C-alpha positions in Angstrom: 142.2 206.8 64.8 139.6 206.9 62.1 142.2 206.7 59.4 143.9 203.8 61.0 140.6 201.9 61.4 139.8 202.5 57.7 143.3 201.2 56.7 142.8 198.1 58.8 139.4 197.5 57.4 140.8 197.9 53.9 143.2 195.0 54.6 140.2 192.8 55.4 139.4 192.7 51.6 142.6 191.0 50.4 142.6 188.7 53.5 139.1 187.5 53.1 139.6 187.2 49.3 142.6 185.0 49.8 140.8 182.8 52.4 137.8 182.4 50.0 140.1 181.3 47.1 141.9 178.8 49.3 138.8 177.2 50.8 137.1 177.1 47.4 140.1 175.4 45.9 140.6 172.9 48.7 136.9 171.9 48.7 137.2 171.1 44.9 140.4 169.1 45.5 138.6 166.7 47.9 137.7 163.4 46.1 134.1 163.2 45.0 131.3 165.7 45.5 127.9 165.8 47.2 126.3 163.6 44.5 128.9 160.9 45.0 128.3 161.0 48.8 124.5 160.8 48.3 124.7 157.9 45.9 127.9 156.3 47.2 127.9 152.5 46.7 124.6 152.6 44.8 125.2 150.4 41.8 121.7 151.1 40.5 122.4 154.8 40.0 122.4 155.8 36.3 125.3 158.0 35.2 122.9 160.2 33.2 120.8 160.7 36.4 124.0 161.7 38.3 125.0 164.1 35.6 121.6 165.7 35.7 121.7 166.2 39.4 125.1 167.8 39.1 123.8 170.1 36.5 120.8 171.1 38.7 123.2 171.9 41.5 125.5 173.9 39.3 128.4 171.6 39.7 129.0 171.3 36.0 129.6 175.0 35.5 133.1 176.4 35.2 134.8 176.9 38.5 135.3 180.6 37.9 131.6 181.1 37.5 130.9 179.0 40.6 133.3 181.1 42.7 132.0 184.4 41.4 128.3 183.4 42.1 129.2 182.2 45.6 131.3 185.2 46.7 128.8 187.6 45.1 126.0 186.0 47.1 128.1 186.1 50.3 128.7 189.8 49.9 125.0 190.4 49.5 124.3 188.3 52.6 123.1 185.3 50.6 125.2 182.4 51.9 123.5 179.9 49.5 121.6 176.7 50.2 122.9 173.5 51.6 123.3 170.9 48.8 122.6 168.1 51.2 119.6 169.3 53.2 118.2 172.2 51.1 118.2 174.4 54.2 119.6 178.0 53.7 123.2 178.2 55.0 122.4 181.4 56.8 119.8 179.6 58.8 122.1 176.8 59.8 124.8 179.3 60.8 122.3 181.3 62.8 121.5 178.1 64.8 125.1 177.0 65.4 126.9 180.4 65.9 125.4 181.1 69.4 126.6 177.8 70.7 130.2 178.2 69.4 130.3 181.8 70.4 129.2 181.1 73.9 131.6 178.3 74.2 134.6 180.4 73.0 133.6 183.4 75.2 133.2 181.3 78.3 136.5 179.4 77.6 138.5 182.6 77.1 136.9 184.2 80.2 137.9 181.2 82.4 141.4 181.2 80.8 142.0 184.9 81.6 140.3 184.6 85.0 142.9 182.1 86.2 145.9 182.7 83.9 146.5 186.4 84.4 146.5 186.4 88.2 148.7 183.3 88.3 151.1 184.8 85.7 151.4 188.0 87.8 152.1 186.1 91.0 154.6 183.8 89.2 156.5 186.8 87.9 156.5 188.7 91.2 157.5 185.7 93.1 160.0 184.4 90.6 161.5 181.0 91.3 159.3 180.6 94.3 156.9 177.8 95.1 154.0 179.4 93.3 156.1 180.1 90.2 157.2 176.5 90.0 153.7 175.3 90.4 152.3 177.6 87.7 155.1 176.5 85.3 154.2 172.9 85.9 150.5 173.6 85.5 151.3 175.4 82.3 153.3 172.5 80.9 150.5 170.1 81.8 147.9 172.4 80.1 150.0 172.5 76.9 150.7 168.8 77.0 147.2 167.3 77.3 144.9 167.9 74.4 141.4 169.1 75.2 139.7 166.1 73.5 141.6 163.7 75.8 140.7 165.6 78.9 137.1 165.8 77.8 137.0 162.0 77.2 138.6 161.4 80.6 136.1 163.8 82.2 133.1 162.0 80.8 134.5 158.6 81.6 135.2 159.5 85.3 132.1 161.5 85.8 129.8 158.7 84.4 131.5 155.7 86.0 132.4 157.2 89.4 129.7 159.9 90.0 127.0 158.6 87.7 126.6 162.0 86.1 127.0 163.2 82.5 126.2 166.7 81.1 122.8 167.1 79.5 122.8 166.6 75.8 121.8 169.3 73.3 121.9 173.1 73.9 119.5 175.5 75.5 119.9 179.3 75.2 120.9 181.0 78.4 118.1 183.5 77.8 115.6 180.6 78.0 117.0 178.5 80.9 120.2 179.8 82.4 120.6 177.0 84.9 120.3 174.2 82.3 122.6 176.2 79.9 125.3 176.3 82.6 124.9 172.6 83.2 125.5 171.9 79.5 128.3 174.5 78.8 130.3 174.8 82.0 132.3 171.5 81.7 133.2 171.9 78.0 134.1 175.5 78.5 136.4 174.8 81.4 138.1 171.9 79.5 138.5 174.0 76.4 140.0 176.8 78.5 143.0 174.8 79.8 145.3 175.1 76.8 144.7 178.9 76.3 145.0 179.4 80.0 148.5 177.8 80.0 149.5 180.0 77.0 148.2 183.2 78.5 149.7 182.5 81.9 153.2 181.8 80.4 152.9 185.0 78.3 151.8 187.1 81.3 154.7 185.8 83.3 157.3 186.3 80.6 156.1 189.8 79.6 155.9 191.0 83.2 159.4 189.7 84.0 160.7 191.6 81.0 159.1 194.8 82.2 160.2 194.4 85.8 163.8 194.4 84.6 163.5 197.9 83.0 165.2 201.0 84.4 162.0 202.9 85.0 160.7 200.2 87.3 163.9 200.4 89.4 163.5 204.2 89.4 159.9 203.9 90.6 161.1 201.7 93.5 163.9 204.1 94.2 161.4 206.9 94.6 159.7 205.0 97.4 156.5 204.1 95.5 154.5 201.2 97.0 155.1 197.8 95.4 151.5 197.4 94.5 151.4 200.9 92.8 154.5 200.1 90.8 153.1 196.8 89.7 149.7 198.0 88.7 150.4 201.4 87.2 153.8 200.9 85.7 154.7 197.3 85.2 151.4 195.5 84.4 150.1 198.2 82.1 153.2 198.0 79.9 153.4 194.2 80.1 149.8 193.6 79.1 150.0 194.5 75.4 151.5 191.1 74.3 149.1 189.3 76.6 146.2 191.1 74.9 147.5 190.0 71.5 147.6 186.4 72.7 144.1 186.6 74.1 142.8 187.9 70.8 144.5 185.1 68.8 143.4 182.4 71.2 139.8 183.6 71.0 139.9 183.2 67.2 141.5 179.8 67.6 138.7 178.7 70.0 136.0 179.9 67.5 137.2 177.4 64.9 139.1 174.9 67.1 136.3 173.5 69.3 135.4 170.8 66.8 136.1 167.7 68.8 134.8 169.3 72.1 131.5 170.0 70.3 131.5 166.4 69.0 132.2 164.9 72.4 129.6 166.9 74.2 127.0 166.8 71.3 126.9 170.5 71.0 125.2 171.7 67.8 127.7 174.5 67.1 129.5 175.9 64.0 132.4 173.4 64.3 130.0 170.5 64.5 128.2 171.9 61.4 131.4 172.4 59.6 132.6 168.8 60.0 129.4 167.4 58.7 129.6 169.8 55.8 133.1 168.7 54.9 132.1 165.0 55.2 129.1 165.6 52.9 131.0 167.8 50.4 128.5 170.5 51.1 130.3 173.3 49.3 128.1 176.3 50.1 127.9 175.4 53.8 131.6 174.8 54.3 132.7 177.8 52.2 130.4 180.3 53.8 131.1 179.1 57.3 134.9 179.1 57.0 134.8 182.6 55.4 132.5 183.9 58.1 134.9 182.5 60.8 137.8 184.1 59.1 136.1 187.5 59.0 135.3 187.2 62.7 139.0 186.4 63.4 140.2 189.4 61.5 137.7 191.8 63.2 138.7 190.4 66.7 142.3 191.2 65.9 141.3 194.7 64.8 139.5 195.2 68.1 142.6 194.0 70.0 144.8 196.5 68.1 142.4 199.3 69.0 142.5 198.3 72.6 146.2 198.9 72.7 145.7 202.6 73.0 143.4 202.1 76.0 146.0 199.9 77.7 149.0 202.1 76.9 148.2 205.8 76.4 151.6 206.3 74.6 150.1 204.4 71.6 148.4 206.7 69.1 146.8 205.9 65.8 147.2 208.9 63.6 
């Protein structure tokens, strides 16, 4: 187990290095820089002044030097300073990360809470009424994007019920009730698409396991249906479902941009969009790299959970 963990952690280095190079290059390929954004349209701005500002920000140095200084600071825990606001990037991330993390955790919780039982029922009662309904719900969940559902939700709730979620964000440790008022609606809406994916995967995986010979043998021995389902079928069918859950959690961490915009949540995605718009290199680079690192570690945790779900899996 320890050897496997070390091997997987070693793979984090080339993965994160590749992501850092890609995001560094993509940010430089965008037209303009933070100075152009700050002085955009200002005909009074002197070119010498603009060049001096770029020199002060280090934008005139060779790209290799800029990359090495940034990645070296990131490894030391120094994420740099925002070129637009002058606020340390670590401070901005610390403010936005709890919002996005809570939104992703709540969304994946609601998705699993509904998707896994519905997927099990659909597989056990194949081609029945519940199976047909879950497949229809799954297609609907995949067809309607979260931002459209969020827009429709706010439109209907504000016009018909005269209610809109409170703006901003309050920590659940400060005011749990108000936090739920703010986060419940966006989390449920964000959960619909992963719910459909997890439900379809649960159904497909369980159907595949139920066709195996050892399941028929268990039934032939006279074991109760519930015992066969829980101890034999579901345990073996849950590994691909667990993989999908891990992937969807990583997607939610970086894919809640529009939901955060619609509900005015000051999360990481909201911060990232503003950073891209303002060409704030340190902010965007460090935020994307941190999200990539979280995604890799979540998938490592999912791999380690395989042995808990299926005792036959061993990491030697």
